[in-house]
C-alpha positions in Angstrom: 32.7 4.4 -28.6 29.8 1.8 -28.7 32.1 -0.6 -26.1 32.4 2.4 -23.7 28.6 3.4 -23.7 27.9 -0.4 -23.1 30.5 -0.5 -20.5 29.0 2.2 -18.5 25.2 1.5 -19.3 24.1 -0.4 -16.1 25.9 2.5 -14.3 23.9 5.3 -16.2 20.9 3.1 -15.7 21.3 2.7 -12.0 22.0 6.5 -11.4 18.9 7.1 -13.6 16.9 5.0 -11.3 18.1 6.5 -7.9 17.7 10.0 -9.3 14.2 9.1 -9.8 13.4 7.5 -6.7 14.7 10.8 -5.0 12.1 12.8 -6.9 8.9 14.0 -4.9 5.8 15.7 -5.7 5.7 17.4 -2.5 6.3 21.1 -2.4 6.1 24.1 0.2 2.8 25.9 0.0 3.4 28.2 2.7 5.5 29.2 5.6 4.6 30.5 9.2 6.0 31.3 12.3 5.2 32.0 16.1 7.1 32.7 19.4 6.6 30.0 22.0 7.1 31.4 25.9 9.2 28.0 27.5 7.5 28.4 31.2 6.2 26.0 33.4 3.4 25.1 31.3 5.9 23.4 29.3 8.9 22.6 32.0 7.1 22.0 35.1 10.0 20.2 36.5 13.1 22.5 37.5 16.5 21.2 37.4 18.5 22.0 40.2 22.1 21.5 38.8 21.0 23.5 35.7 19.5 26.6 38.0 22.6 26.3 40.5 25.0 26.8 37.0 23.1 29.7 35.5 22.5 31.2 39.0 25.6 33.6 38.5 24.8 34.3 35.0 21.4 35.3 35.7 22.4 37.8 38.7 25.1 39.3 36.4 22.4 39.8 33.5 19.8 41.0 36.0 21.8 43.4 37.6 22.7 45.1 33.9 19.3 44.8 32.5 16.8 45.9 35.7 17.9 49.3 36.2 15.0 51.6 35.3 15.7 54.0 32.7 12.1 55.7 32.2 8.4 55.5 32.2 5.6 54.7 29.7 2.6 57.0 30.2 0.5 53.9 28.6 1.1 50.6 27.1 3.3 51.0 24.0 2.5 48.4 21.4 3.3 47.5 17.6 0.9 46.7 15.1 -0.3 47.5 11.6 -1.2 49.9 9.9 -0.4 52.5 12.9 0.4 51.8 16.4 2.0 53.9 19.4 5.3 51.8 18.9 5.5 52.3 15.1 4.7 55.8 15.7 7.5 56.1 18.6 10.3 54.6 17.1 10.5 56.4 13.7 10.1 59.7 15.6 13.3 58.9 18.0 15.3 58.5 14.8 14.2 62.0 13.6 14.9 63.1 17.1 18.4 61.7 16.7 19.2 63.2 13.3 20.7 66.8 14.7 22.9 65.1 16.8 24.8 63.8 13.8 24.4 66.8 11.8 21.8 65.5 9.9 18.1 67.6 9.1 15.8 65.1 7.7 12.6 65.0 6.1 10.8 62.0 7.7 12.0 58.5 9.5 11.0 55.0 8.7 11.2 52.2 11.2 10.1 48.7 10.1 7.7 46.9 12.3 9.6 43.6 11.9 12.4 45.1 13.8 10.0 46.0 16.7 10.3 42.8 19.0 8.0 43.8 21.9 5.8 46.1 23.7 6.6 48.4 26.8 4.0 47.8 29.4 2.6 51.1 31.0 5.0 52.0 34.0 8.7 51.4 34.5 11.0 51.0 31.4 14.2 48.8 32.2 17.5 48.4 30.2 16.1 44.7 29.4 12.7 46.1 28.0 14.4 48.2 25.6 16.5 45.2 24.3 13.5 43.4 24.0 12.1 46.1 21.7 15.2 46.5 19.8 17.3 42.9 20.1 18.9 43.2 16.7 22.5 44.6 15.6 20.7 47.7 13.8 22.1 50.8 13.3 20.8 54.2 12.6 21.5 55.4 8.9 20.6 58.4 6.9 19.9 58.2 3.1 18.4 60.3 0.4 15.8 59.3 -2.1 14.2 61.0 -5.1 10.5 62.0 -4.9 9.7 59.5 -7.3 11.5 56.8 -5.2 9.6 58.1 -2.2 6.7 57.7 -3.7 7.5 54.2 -4.7 8.6 53.5 -0.8 5.4 54.8 0.5 3.3 52.6 -2.1 5.4 49.5 -0.8 4.7 50.8 3.0 1.0 50.7 1.9 1.7 47.1 0.3 2.8 45.9 3.6 -0.1 47.2 5.7 1.8 49.8 7.2 5.3 50.5 8.9 6.8 52.7 11.0 6.8 56.4 9.7 7.5 59.6 11.3 4.8 62.2 12.3 5.9 64.1 9.2 4.3 61.5 7.3 0.3 61.0 6.3 -0.8 58.2 4.4 -4.2 56.8 3.1 -4.5 53.2 1.9 -7.0 51.3 0.6 -8.4 47.9 2.1 -6.8 45.7 -0.6 -3.0 47.7 0.8 -2.9 50.4 -2.4 -1.8 53.7 -1.6 -4.4 56.5 -2.4 -2.6 59.3 -1.1 0.4 60.6 0.6 2.2 63.6 2.3 5.2 64.7 3.8 5.0 67.7 6.1 1.7 68.6 4.9 2.7 68.7 1.2 2.1 66.1 -1.6 5.3 64.4 -2.7 7.4 66.4 -5.2 8.9 64.3 -7.8 11.5 66.7 -8.9 12.8 66.7 -4.9 15.1 64.7 -3.2 14.0 63.9 0.4 16.6 62.9 3.3 15.3 59.9 5.5 16.5 58.8 9.1 16.0 55.0 9.3 18.0 51.9 10.1 20.9 49.9 8.0 18.7 47.1 7.5 16.0 48.9 5.9 18.5 50.8 4.1 19.4 47.9 2.1 15.8 47.5 0.8 14.9 44.7 3.3 11.1 44.1 4.4 10.4 44.4 0.9 11.0 48.3 1.1 13.0 47.8 -2.4 12.6 51.5 -3.0 15.6 52.1 -0.6 17.8 50.4 -2.8 18.1 53.6 -5.1 19.4 55.5 -2.2 22.3 58.0 -2.2 24.6 60.0 0.2 24.7 57.1 2.8 25.6 57.9 6.5 26.0 55.1 8.5 26.3 55.8 12.2 28.5 53.4 14.2 27.9 51.6 17.4 31.1 53.6 18.7 29.1 57.0 17.6 26.0 55.8 19.5 24.0 54.7 16.3 22.8 51.0 17.5 19.2 51.4 17.5 18.6 50.6 21.2 21.5 53.0 22.3 19.4 55.7 20.4 16.2 54.4 22.0 18.1 54.7 25.4 19.1 58.0 25.1 15.9 59.4 23.9 14.1 57.9 27.0 16.8 59.2 29.3 16.3 62.6 28.1 12.5 62.6 28.7 13.3 61.1 32.1 15.8 63.9 32.8 13.0 66.5 32.2 10.8 64.7 34.2 8.5 63.4 31.3 7.3 60.3 30.5 7.5 58.4 27.2 4.3 58.8 25.3 3.1 58.0 22.1 -0.6 57.3 20.3 -2.1 56.4 17.2 -2.8 59.7 15.5 -3.7 59.1 11.9 -0.4 58.7 9.9 -1.6 55.5 8.4 -5.4 55.3 7.8 -7.4 52.8 5.5 -10.2 54.3 3.3 -12.9 52.0 3.3 
């Protein structure tokens, strides 16, 4: 045994030195991100060959994305704790529920999934793709009352998320839930609540982990028109058919108590 150890000792020492040399005292302290628009500020010289190559594709995309499907009465933007966009989109999920035989108590749509704003005026198909670019689908789940309280606490901790008009929340400046009601009533821990949301959210993403305790899932597939942007498009088209613009405003669903 001693002979074996002696024969391998130089190799072991070399391995230890190499491992030690690879170590570092640096650690990641924070991660941040931002979106950078690549326009003429960063690309002042247009490449003619690239432009020519892309032109047929651009024409195809433009032909599909530029048709107008409705109008926005005012600018509709997403921000916390409450915004026109974070009110509109969960309301649309609740609006869609009867189309799938569902009767829900409220809706939740994560603000992280709202990727653009709608300017006042015409709304194009491309605008809807900008707002909801991900492959997210409409989903219905059930949560017990105590888990709904937990969920609303998590929404407060996040500084707000999209909640439908049935929900009223008061949160503290340090993002703690002070009070909440659904349809004008305090959350009943002995009751079960049916919720319209997105499949991504329903799995507990964006720190809304209370959704992991949900039951009675009803996922709406793409073939059933359940993709988020398809649901949004149908809502806008229905408003347009009635001669109505898309409207949404801040109305006190989530307020901060100083």
